C-alpha positions as CSV (number, residue, x, y, z in Angstrom):
1,M,-29.2,-8.6,-12.3
2,A,-26.9,-10.6,-10.0
3,D,-25.2,-8.7,-7.2
4,A,-21.8,-9.6,-8.7
5,D,-22.8,-7.7,-11.8
6,V,-23.6,-4.4,-9.9
7,R,-21.4,-1.8,-8.2
8,R,-22.9,0.6,-5.7
9,V,-21.1,3.9,-6.3
10,F,-21.1,7.1,-4.2
11,I,-21.1,10.2,-6.3
12,C,-20.2,13.5,-4.7
13,G,-19.0,15.8,-7.5
14,S,-19.6,16.8,-11.1
15,A,-21.6,13.7,-11.9
16,L,-24.3,14.5,-9.3
17,R,-27.8,15.1,-10.6
18,G,-28.0,18.5,-12.3
19,Q,-24.2,18.7,-12.7
20,P,-22.2,18.8,-16.0
21,D,-20.9,15.2,-15.9
22,H,-24.1,13.5,-14.8
23,Q,-24.4,11.9,-18.2
24,N,-21.3,9.8,-17.4
25,L,-23.6,7.7,-15.3
26,G,-25.7,6.8,-18.3
27,D,-28.9,5.1,-17.2
28,A,-27.5,3.9,-13.8
29,T,-30.1,3.4,-11.1
30,F,-30.4,6.1,-8.5
31,V,-30.6,4.5,-5.1
32,R,-30.7,7.4,-2.6
33,E,-29.1,10.6,-1.3
34,A,-26.4,9.8,1.2
35,K,-23.5,11.2,3.2
36,T,-20.2,9.7,4.0
37,Q,-19.2,9.1,7.6
38,P,-17.4,12.3,8.9
39,I,-13.9,11.0,8.0
40,Y,-13.2,12.6,4.7
41,R,-12.0,15.9,3.4
42,L,-13.0,17.7,0.2
43,H,-10.7,19.8,-2.0
44,S,-11.0,21.8,-5.1
45,V,-8.6,20.1,-7.5
46,Q,-7.0,22.2,-10.2
47,N,-8.8,25.3,-9.0
48,G,-12.3,24.0,-9.3
49,W,-12.0,21.6,-12.2
50,H,-13.2,18.7,-10.0
51,P,-13.4,17.6,-6.4
52,G,-10.8,15.6,-4.7
53,I,-11.8,13.6,-1.6
54,Y,-9.6,11.4,0.6
55,E,-10.0,9.6,3.9
56,M,-8.8,11.5,6.9
57,G,-9.9,9.6,9.9
58,E,-10.2,12.3,12.5
59,G,-11.0,15.9,11.5
60,G,-13.0,14.9,8.5
61,I,-16.5,15.9,7.4
62,A,-19.6,14.0,6.2
63,I,-19.7,14.7,2.4
64,P,-23.1,14.7,0.8
65,G,-23.8,12.8,-2.4
66,E,-25.8,10.2,-4.2
67,V,-25.6,6.4,-4.4
68,Y,-26.2,4.7,-7.7
69,E,-26.2,1.1,-8.9
70,L,-24.0,0.6,-12.0
71,T,-23.5,-2.4,-14.2
72,L,-19.9,-3.4,-14.8
73,E,-20.1,-1.7,-18.2
74,Q,-21.4,1.5,-16.7
75,F,-18.8,1.4,-13.9
76,D,-16.0,0.9,-16.5
77,Y,-17.3,3.9,-18.5
78,L,-17.5,6.1,-15.5
79,A,-14.0,5.1,-14.4
80,A,-12.6,5.8,-17.9
81,N,-14.1,9.3,-17.8
82,E,-12.8,10.3,-14.3
83,P,-10.1,12.9,-14.2
84,P,-6.4,11.8,-14.0
85,H,-5.3,10.3,-10.7
86,M,-8.8,9.4,-9.4
87,Y,-9.0,5.9,-8.2
88,P,-11.9,3.7,-7.0
89,H,-12.0,2.9,-3.3
90,E,-14.6,1.8,-0.8
91,V,-16.0,4.6,1.4
92,Q,-18.0,4.5,4.6
93,L,-21.5,5.9,4.3
94,D,-24.3,6.8,6.7
95,Q,-26.7,4.0,7.6
96,H,-23.7,1.7,8.1
97,E,-23.3,1.1,4.3
98,T,-20.3,1.2,2.0
99,A,-20.0,2.1,-1.6
100,I,-17.2,2.7,-4.1
101,A,-16.2,6.3,-4.7
102,F,-13.5,7.9,-6.7
103,L,-10.9,9.3,-4.4
104,Y,-7.9,11.6,-5.1
105,P,-4.4,11.1,-3.7
106,K,-3.9,13.3,-0.7
107,A,-0.2,13.6,-1.5
108,L,-1.0,15.3,-4.8
109,I,-3.5,17.7,-3.1
110,D,-0.8,18.6,-0.6
111,E,1.9,18.9,-3.3
112,H,-0.2,21.4,-5.3
113,G,-1.8,23.2,-2.3
114,W,-5.3,22.8,-3.6
115,D,-7.9,24.5,-1.5
116,D,-9.7,22.5,1.2
117,V,-13.4,23.3,0.6
118,S,-14.8,21.0,3.2
119,H,-16.4,23.9,5.1
120,Y,-18.8,24.6,2.3
121,G,-20.6,21.3,3.0
122,G,-20.3,19.6,-0.3
123,W,-19.3,20.1,-4.0
124,I,-22.6,21.7,-5.1
125,A,-22.6,24.1,-2.2
126,Y,-19.0,25.0,-3.0
127,K,-19.8,25.6,-6.7
128,R,-22.8,27.7,-5.8
129,A,-20.7,29.8,-3.4
130,I,-18.0,30.6,-5.9
131,A,-20.5,31.3,-8.6
132,S,-22.3,33.8,-6.3
133,A,-19.0,35.4,-5.3
134,S,-18.0,36.0,-9.0
135,A,-21.4,37.3,-10.0
């Protein structure tokens, strides 16, 4: 497959392995576990329906996730199944790499006052913590 036909995508929410929306990746190729550079924040959008990340510059965290290679068809399918307002944007990863991730507008997070859950250390850690708290 030619490089122009492949998108490297960073996944850090409900499409991670073992999460409810992982099937949205189809048979995309898992590349590796990764983290962003520590310049992003993670919020619980619509009270835990999905994560919202945005670039912060200073004061951010390294968000854990996974990198996949998707064909253009797979990428289009994933994009069509993302929650409203999510948009693809290049993110800075560890190992001096970049990938496309689906970010969420900070202005909407601020407008709705959705919780900053960055201190949990990632979406899966956050979901586990709230599941334990409600058990």
